[in-house]
Biopython code that builds the backbone (N, CA, C, O; Angstrom):
import numpy as np
from Bio.PDB.StructureBuilder import StructureBuilder

atoms = [
    (1, "MET", "N", (189.696, -65.308, 140.495)),
    (1, "MET", "CA", (188.672, -64.231, 140.646)),
    (1, "MET", "C", (187.765, -63.335, 139.541)),
    (1, "MET", "O", (188.139, -62.754, 138.522)),
    (2, "GLU", "N", (186.649, -63.433, 140.044)),
    (2, "GLU", "CA", (185.886, -62.885, 138.959)),
    (2, "GLU", "C", (186.117, -61.166, 139.617)),
    (2, "GLU", "O", (186.425, -60.774, 140.742)),
    (3, "GLU", "N", (185.788, -60.382, 138.251)),
    (3, "GLU", "CA", (186.494, -58.908, 138.434)),
    (3, "GLU", "C", (184.850, -58.031, 138.703)),
    (3, "GLU", "O", (183.990, -58.148, 137.831)),
    (4, "GLU", "N", (184.593, -57.260, 139.861)),
    (4, "GLU", "CA", (183.352, -57.143, 140.695)),
    (4, "GLU", "C", (182.545, -55.951, 139.386)),
    (4, "GLU", "O", (183.020, -55.173, 138.558)),
    (5, "ILE", "N", (181.916, -56.128, 139.560)),
    (5, "ILE", "CA", (181.129, -54.883, 137.894)),
    (5, "ILE", "C", (180.310, -54.328, 138.823)),
    (5, "ILE", "O", (179.762, -55.037, 139.667)),
    (6, "LYS", "N", (180.111, -52.827, 138.765)),
    (6, "LYS", "CA", (179.708, -51.771, 139.811)),
    (6, "LYS", "C", (178.602, -51.377, 138.645)),
    (6, "LYS", "O", (178.863, -50.945, 137.522)),
    (7, "LEU", "N", (177.204, -51.660, 139.250)),
    (7, "LEU", "CA", (175.813, -51.821, 138.286)),
    (7, "LEU", "C", (175.175, -50.376, 138.864)),
    (7, "LEU", "O", (175.118, -50.367, 140.094)),
    (8, "SER", "N", (174.719, -49.236, 138.257)),
    (8, "SER", "CA", (173.783, -48.443, 138.374)),
    (8, "SER", "C", (172.513, -48.688, 138.686)),
    (8, "SER", "O", (172.254, -49.890, 138.745)),
    (9, "ARG", "N", (171.422, -47.789, 138.959)),
    (9, "ARG", "CA", (170.120, -47.706, 138.687)),
    (9, "ARG", "C", (169.560, -48.007, 137.280)),
    (9, "ARG", "O", (168.735, -48.921, 137.296)),
    (10, "GLU", "N", (169.798, -47.474, 136.087)),
    (10, "GLU", "CA", (169.598, -46.765, 135.167)),
    (10, "GLU", "C", (169.825, -48.292, 134.538)),
    (10, "GLU", "O", (169.006, -48.663, 133.696)),
    (11, "ASP", "N", (170.997, -49.264, 134.947)),
    (11, "ASP", "CA", (171.733, -50.313, 134.344)),
    (11, "ASP", "C", (170.971, -51.843, 134.576)),
    (11, "ASP", "O", (171.125, -52.856, 133.893)),
    (12, "ALA", "N", (170.294, -51.692, 135.506)),
    (12, "ALA", "CA", (169.156, -52.603, 136.184)),
    (12, "ALA", "C", (167.899, -52.139, 135.416)),
    (12, "ALA", "O", (167.114, -53.015, 135.053)),
    (13, "ILE", "N", (167.673, -51.043, 135.178)),
    (13, "ILE", "CA", (166.073, -50.912, 134.405)),
    (13, "ILE", "C", (166.725, -51.356, 133.157)),
    (13, "ILE", "O", (165.970, -52.137, 132.578)),
    (14, "PHE", "N", (167.492, -51.225, 132.708)),
    (14, "PHE", "CA", (167.856, -51.017, 130.945)),
    (14, "PHE", "C", (167.885, -52.961, 130.741)),
    (14, "PHE", "O", (167.133, -53.460, 129.903)),
    (15, "PHE", "N", (168.866, -53.916, 131.644)),
    (15, "PHE", "CA", (168.445, -54.493, 131.705)),
    (15, "PHE", "C", (167.106, -55.387, 131.876)),
    (15, "PHE", "O", (166.921, -56.433, 131.254)),
    (16, "MET", "N", (166.471, -54.997, 132.527)),
    (16, "MET", "CA", (164.738, -55.644, 132.515)),
    (16, "MET", "C", (163.975, -55.115, 131.537)),
    (16, "MET", "O", (163.119, -55.914, 131.157)),
    (17, "ASP", "N", (163.958, -54.210, 131.055)),
    (17, "ASP", "CA", (163.263, -54.033, 130.286)),
    (17, "ASP", "C", (163.949, -54.351, 128.468)),
    (17, "ASP", "O", (163.270, -54.160, 127.459)),
    (18, "MET", "N", (165.558, -54.907, 128.465)),
    (18, "MET", "CA", (165.511, -56.232, 127.375)),
    (18, "MET", "C", (165.119, -56.971, 127.095)),
    (18, "MET", "O", (164.873, -57.252, 125.922)),
    (19, "VAL", "N", (164.764, -57.959, 128.560)),
    (19, "VAL", "CA", (164.735, -58.792, 128.945)),
    (19, "VAL", "C", (162.782, -59.142, 128.974)),
    (19, "VAL", "O", (162.196, -60.223, 128.917)),
    (20, "ALA", "N", (162.160, -57.553, 129.098)),
    (20, "ALA", "CA", (160.734, -58.096, 129.007)),
    (20, "ALA", "C", (160.253, -58.114, 130.440)),
    (20, "ALA", "O", (159.026, -58.133, 130.535)),
    (21, "SER", "N", (161.044, -58.112, 131.779)),
    (21, "SER", "CA", (160.703, -58.109, 133.148)),
    (21, "SER", "C", (159.541, -57.675, 133.563)),
    (21, "SER", "O", (159.443, -56.452, 133.460)),
    (22, "SER", "N", (158.620, -58.206, 133.995)),
    (22, "SER", "CA", (157.624, -57.590, 134.673)),
    (22, "SER", "C", (157.910, -56.890, 135.864)),
    (22, "SER", "O", (157.188, -55.955, 136.211)),
    (23, "LYS", "N", (158.933, -57.260, 136.555)),
    (23, "LYS", "CA", (159.734, -56.433, 137.397)),
    (23, "LYS", "C", (160.431, -55.045, 137.288)),
    (23, "LYS", "O", (161.010, -54.351, 138.123)),
    (24, "SER", "N", (160.109, -54.851, 135.656)),
    (24, "SER", "CA", (160.879, -53.595, 135.487)),
    (24, "SER", "C", (159.896, -52.229, 135.662)),
    (24, "SER", "O", (158.712, -52.555, 135.572)),
    (25, "PRO", "N", (160.106, -50.656, 135.909)),
    (25, "PRO", "CA", (159.489, -49.981, 136.495)),
    (25, "PRO", "C", (158.309, -49.467, 134.948)),
    (25, "PRO", "O", (157.209, -48.935, 135.093)),
    (26, "ASN", "N", (158.990, -49.840, 133.511)),
    (26, "ASN", "CA", (159.308, -49.570, 132.635)),
    (26, "ASN", "C", (158.143, -50.755, 131.573)),
    (26, "ASN", "O", (157.782, -50.633, 130.403)),
    (27, "TYR", "N", (157.817, -51.877, 132.635)),
    (27, "TYR", "CA", (156.962, -52.868, 132.268)),
    (27, "TYR", "C", (155.371, -52.614, 131.820)),
    (27, "TYR", "O", (154.536, -52.268, 132.655)),
    (28, "VAL", "N", (155.035, -52.830, 130.380)),
    (28, "VAL", "CA", (153.540, -52.574, 130.158)),
    (28, "VAL", "C", (153.161, -54.415, 129.671)),
    (28, "VAL", "O", (153.840, -55.098, 128.903)),
    (29, "PRO", "N", (151.740, -54.894, 130.490)),
    (29, "PRO", "CA", (151.720, -56.324, 129.650)),
    (29, "PRO", "C", (151.355, -56.300, 128.023)),
    (29, "PRO", "O", (150.499, -55.539, 127.573)),
    (30, "LYS", "N", (151.896, -56.962, 127.438)),
    (30, "LYS", "CA", (151.305, -57.531, 126.315)),
    (30, "LYS", "C", (151.718, -58.670, 126.175)),
    (30, "LYS", "O", (152.575, -59.183, 126.895)),
    (31, "LEU", "N", (151.027, -59.332, 125.005)),
    (31, "LEU", "CA", (151.057, -60.129, 124.166)),
    (31, "LEU", "C", (152.510, -60.832, 124.092)),
    (31, "LEU", "O", (153.470, -60.103, 123.842)),
    (32, "PRO", "N", (152.714, -62.196, 124.293)),
    (32, "PRO", "CA", (154.208, -62.819, 124.164)),
    (32, "PRO", "C", (154.288, -62.711, 122.706)),
    (32, "PRO", "O", (153.570, -62.970, 121.740)),
    (33, "LYS", "N", (155.817, -62.071, 123.009)),
    (33, "LYS", "CA", (156.494, -61.405, 121.221)),
    (33, "LYS", "C", (157.751, -62.015, 121.858)),
    (33, "LYS", "O", (157.990, -62.788, 122.786)),
    (34, "VAL", "N", (158.653, -61.116, 120.676)),
    (34, "VAL", "CA", (160.224, -60.819, 120.607)),
    (34, "VAL", "C", (160.614, -60.508, 121.452)),
    (34, "VAL", "O", (160.027, -59.498, 121.843)),
    (35, "LYS", "N", (161.913, -61.027, 122.518)),
    (35, "LYS", "CA", (162.057, -59.993, 123.397)),
    (35, "LYS", "C", (162.848, -58.626, 123.020)),
    (35, "LYS", "O", (163.898, -58.570, 122.380)),
    (36, "PRO", "N", (162.329, -57.855, 123.398)),
    (36, "PRO", "CA", (163.154, -56.718, 123.021)),
    (36, "PRO", "C", (164.684, -56.616, 122.437)),
    (36, "PRO", "O", (165.019, -56.017, 121.415)),
    (37, "TYR", "N", (165.929, -57.695, 123.759)),
    (37, "TYR", "CA", (167.223, -57.541, 123.573)),
    (37, "TYR", "C", (167.545, -58.129, 122.263)),
    (37, "TYR", "O", (168.750, -58.105, 122.009)),
    (38, "ASN", "N", (166.584, -58.787, 121.129)),
    (38, "ASN", "CA", (166.731, -59.059, 119.462)),
    (38, "ASN", "C", (167.392, -58.403, 119.156)),
    (38, "ASN", "O", (168.539, -58.666, 118.792)),
    (39, "LYS", "N", (166.766, -57.088, 119.215)),
    (39, "LYS", "CA", (166.876, -55.621, 117.983)),
    (39, "LYS", "C", (168.731, -55.567, 118.410)),
    (39, "LYS", "O", (169.631, -55.908, 117.642)),
    (40, "ILE", "N", (168.841, -55.231, 119.321)),
    (40, "ILE", "CA", (170.476, -54.916, 119.656)),
    (40, "ILE", "C", (171.432, -56.284, 119.501)),
    (40, "ILE", "O", (172.524, -56.058, 118.980)),
    (41, "LEU", "N", (171.199, -57.511, 119.840)),
    (41, "LEU", "CA", (171.882, -59.075, 119.650)),
    (41, "LEU", "C", (172.069, -58.289, 117.929)),
    (41, "LEU", "O", (173.003, -57.522, 118.164)),
    (42, "LYS", "N", (171.859, -58.163, 117.042)),
    (42, "LYS", "CA", (171.899, -57.700, 115.487)),
    (42, "LYS", "C", (173.071, -57.146, 115.271)),
    (42, "LYS", "O", (173.812, -57.601, 114.400)),
    (43, "ASP", "N", (173.490, -55.861, 116.187)),
    (43, "ASP", "CA", (174.788, -55.120, 116.356)),
    (43, "ASP", "C", (175.159, -55.133, 117.196)),
    (43, "ASP", "O", (174.846, -54.491, 118.198)),
    (44, "ARG", "N", (176.755, -56.645, 116.868)),
    (44, "ARG", "CA", (177.872, -56.691, 117.680)),
    (44, "ARG", "C", (178.927, -55.579, 118.147)),
    (44, "ARG", "O", (179.792, -55.538, 119.022)),
    (45, "ASN", "N", (178.469, -54.716, 117.186)),
    (45, "ASN", "CA", (179.655, -53.506, 117.808)),
    (45, "ASN", "C", (178.615, -52.524, 118.335)),
    (45, "ASN", "O", (179.126, -51.404, 118.347)),
    (46, "SER", "N", (177.499, -52.504, 118.725)),
    (46, "SER", "CA", (176.982, -51.065, 118.970)),
    (46, "SER", "C", (177.347, -51.023, 120.517)),
    (46, "SER", "O", (177.898, -52.069, 120.861)),
    (47, "ASN", "N", (177.198, -50.139, 121.499)),
    (47, "ASN", "CA", (177.426, -49.651, 123.013)),
    (47, "ASN", "C", (176.457, -50.407, 123.386)),
    (47, "ASN", "O", (176.777, -51.190, 124.280)),
    (48, "ASP", "N", (175.135, -50.480, 122.948)),
    (48, "ASP", "CA", (173.910, -51.186, 123.801)),
    (48, "ASP", "C", (173.978, -52.536, 123.922)),
    (48, "ASP", "O", (173.666, -53.100, 124.971)),
    (49, "PHE", "N", (174.583, -53.465, 122.366)),
    (49, "PHE", "CA", (175.305, -54.676, 122.793)),
    (49, "PHE", "C", (176.297, -54.599, 123.912)),
    (49, "PHE", "O", (176.108, -55.225, 124.955)),
    (50, "ASN", "N", (176.746, -54.277, 123.830)),
    (50, "ASN", "CA", (178.360, -54.267, 124.796)),
    (50, "ASN", "C", (177.551, -53.997, 126.172)),
    (50, "ASN", "O", (177.655, -54.977, 126.909)),
    (51, "ARG", "N", (176.892, -53.114, 126.651)),
    (51, "ARG", "CA", (176.446, -52.912, 127.873)),
    (51, "ARG", "C", (175.192, -53.926, 128.040)),
    (51, "ARG", "O", (174.760, -54.140, 129.172)),
    (52, "PHE", "N", (174.707, -54.444, 127.099)),
    (52, "PHE", "CA", (173.639, -55.719, 127.032)),
    (52, "PHE", "C", (174.208, -57.250, 128.111)),
    (52, "PHE", "O", (173.880, -57.893, 129.107)),
    (53, "ILE", "N", (175.311, -57.175, 126.975)),
    (53, "ILE", "CA", (176.165, -58.336, 127.354)),
    (53, "ILE", "C", (177.028, -57.912, 128.943)),
    (53, "ILE", "O", (176.843, -58.789, 129.787)),
    (54, "ARG", "N", (177.475, -57.311, 129.191)),
    (54, "ARG", "CA", (177.950, -56.862, 130.568)),
    (54, "ARG", "C", (177.198, -56.908, 131.672)),
    (54, "ARG", "O", (177.650, -57.086, 132.804)),
    (55, "LEU", "N", (175.667, -56.702, 131.300)),
    (55, "LEU", "CA", (174.811, -56.545, 132.550)),
    (55, "LEU", "C", (174.424, -57.970, 132.949)),
    (55, "LEU", "O", (174.199, -58.504, 134.036)),
    (56, "TYR", "N", (174.427, -58.501, 131.366)),
    (56, "TYR", "CA", (173.998, -59.799, 131.390)),
    (56, "TYR", "C", (174.804, -61.161, 132.238)),
    (56, "TYR", "O", (174.345, -62.135, 132.835)),
    (57, "LYS", "N", (176.297, -60.664, 131.942)),
    (57, "LYS", "CA", (176.950, -61.327, 133.008)),
    (57, "LYS", "C", (176.743, -61.544, 134.071)),
    (57, "LYS", "O", (176.810, -62.631, 134.645)),
    (58, "ALA", "N", (176.371, -60.211, 134.610)),
    (58, "ALA", "CA", (175.919, -59.951, 135.980)),
    (58, "ALA", "C", (175.199, -60.044, 136.516)),
    (58, "ALA", "O", (175.190, -60.105, 137.745)),
    (59, "MET", "N", (174.229, -60.096, 135.713)),
    (59, "MET", "CA", (172.604, -60.564, 136.004)),
    (59, "MET", "C", (172.071, -61.635, 135.597)),
    (59, "MET", "O", (170.951, -61.352, 135.173)),
    (60, "ARG", "N", (172.259, -62.604, 135.510)),
    (60, "ARG", "CA", (172.495, -63.105, 134.711)),
    (60, "ARG", "C", (171.541, -64.830, 135.274)),
    (60, "ARG", "O", (171.005, -65.727, 134.622)),
    (61, "TYR", "N", (171.741, -64.590, 136.774)),
    (61, "TYR", "CA", (171.340, -65.398, 137.815)),
    (61, "TYR", "C", (169.250, -65.231, 137.774)),
    (61, "TYR", "O", (168.601, -66.239, 138.052)),
    (62, "VAL", "N", (168.595, -64.062, 137.454)),
    (62, "VAL", "CA", (167.654, -63.614, 136.934)),
    (62, "VAL", "C", (166.637, -64.027, 136.748)),
    (62, "VAL", "O", (165.488, -64.015, 137.189)),
    (63, "LEU", "N", (167.729, -64.741, 135.370)),
    (63, "LEU", "CA", (166.886, -65.505, 133.977)),
    (63, "LEU", "C", (166.105, -66.580, 134.017)),
    (63, "LEU", "O", (166.595, -67.455, 134.730)),
    (64, "ALA", "N", (164.790, -66.950, 133.398)),
    (64, "ALA", "CA", (164.683, -68.412, 133.347)),
    (64, "ALA", "C", (165.846, -68.931, 132.472)),
    (64, "ALA", "O", (166.507, -68.247, 131.690)),
    (65, "GLU", "N", (166.029, -70.592, 132.796)),
    (65, "GLU", "CA", (166.679, -71.265, 131.787)),
    (65, "GLU", "C", (166.380, -71.184, 130.283)),
    (65, "GLU", "O", (167.165, -71.597, 129.430)),
    (66, "ARG", "N", (165.054, -70.559, 129.989)),
    (66, "ARG", "CA", (165.442, -70.502, 128.445)),
    (66, "ARG", "C", (166.049, -69.390, 128.207)),
    (66, "ARG", "O", (167.053, -69.460, 127.498)),
    (67, "GLU", "N", (165.742, -68.428, 128.582)),
    (67, "GLU", "CA", (166.334, -67.935, 128.655)),
    (67, "GLU", "C", (168.149, -67.508, 128.387)),
    (67, "GLU", "O", (168.707, -66.872, 127.494)),
    (68, "LEU", "N", (168.624, -68.149, 129.527)),
    (68, "LEU", "CA", (169.955, -68.616, 129.751)),
    (68, "LEU", "C", (170.494, -69.239, 128.356)),
    (68, "LEU", "O", (171.196, -68.661, 127.526)),
    (69, "ILE", "N", (170.011, -70.503, 128.306)),
    (69, "ILE", "CA", (170.204, -70.838, 126.952)),
    (69, "ILE", "C", (170.516, -70.123, 125.760)),
    (69, "ILE", "O", (171.616, -70.212, 125.214)),
    (70, "ILE", "N", (169.512, -69.363, 125.308)),
    (70, "ILE", "CA", (169.280, -68.458, 124.131)),
    (70, "ILE", "C", (170.571, -67.248, 124.324)),
    (70, "ILE", "O", (170.929, -66.746, 123.259)),
    (71, "LEU", "N", (171.213, -66.801, 125.460)),
    (71, "LEU", "CA", (171.608, -65.573, 125.673)),
    (71, "LEU", "C", (173.370, -66.401, 125.752)),
    (71, "LEU", "O", (174.287, -65.721, 125.292)),
    (72, "ASP", "N", (173.572, -67.215, 126.085)),
    (72, "ASP", "CA", (174.598, -67.994, 126.602)),
    (72, "ASP", "C", (175.432, -68.675, 125.058)),
    (72, "ASP", "O", (176.648, -68.862, 125.044)),
    (73, "GLU", "N", (174.748, -68.905, 124.134)),
    (73, "GLU", "CA", (174.888, -69.020, 122.608)),
    (73, "GLU", "C", (175.696, -67.795, 121.902)),
    (73, "GLU", "O", (176.603, -68.000, 121.096)),
    (74, "VAL", "N", (175.296, -66.596, 122.266)),
    (74, "VAL", "CA", (175.256, -64.927, 121.816)),
    (74, "VAL", "C", (176.821, -64.824, 122.705)),
    (74, "VAL", "O", (177.854, -64.505, 122.118)),
    (75, "VAL", "N", (176.784, -65.130, 124.100)),
    (75, "VAL", "CA", (178.115, -64.400, 124.197)),
    (75, "VAL", "C", (179.127, -65.446, 124.136)),
    (75, "VAL", "O", (180.343, -65.279, 124.223)),
    (76, "ASN", "N", (178.534, -66.482, 123.987)),
    (76, "ASN", "CA", (180.099, -68.059, 123.641)),
    (76, "ASN", "C", (180.287, -68.023, 122.065)),
    (76, "ASN", "O", (181.092, -68.779, 121.521)),
]
sb = StructureBuilder()
sb.init_structure("model")
sb.init_model(0)
sb.init_chain("A")
sb.init_seg("    ")
for serial, (resi, resn, name, xyz) in enumerate(atoms, 1):
    if name == "N":
        sb.init_residue(resn, " ", resi, " ")
    sb.init_atom(name, np.array(xyz, "f"), 0.0, 1.0, " ", f" {name:<3s}", serial, name[0])
structure = sb.get_structure()
């Protein structure tokens, strides 16, 4: 059985910002570019990386299939 993960509002906003979601309150429309999570994926020992992966596992259902494929490779 999966462990229940408690998410705060700040966690949800952090995740939406990292995947450049238009639902984020911090969203600013821009031309397509590299997703913000690419910066934190380079340092696998950082707190932001660990936080992002924890949130990804809890909120992956909101992502497009392309994002899931990319991030599943990182997580596994």
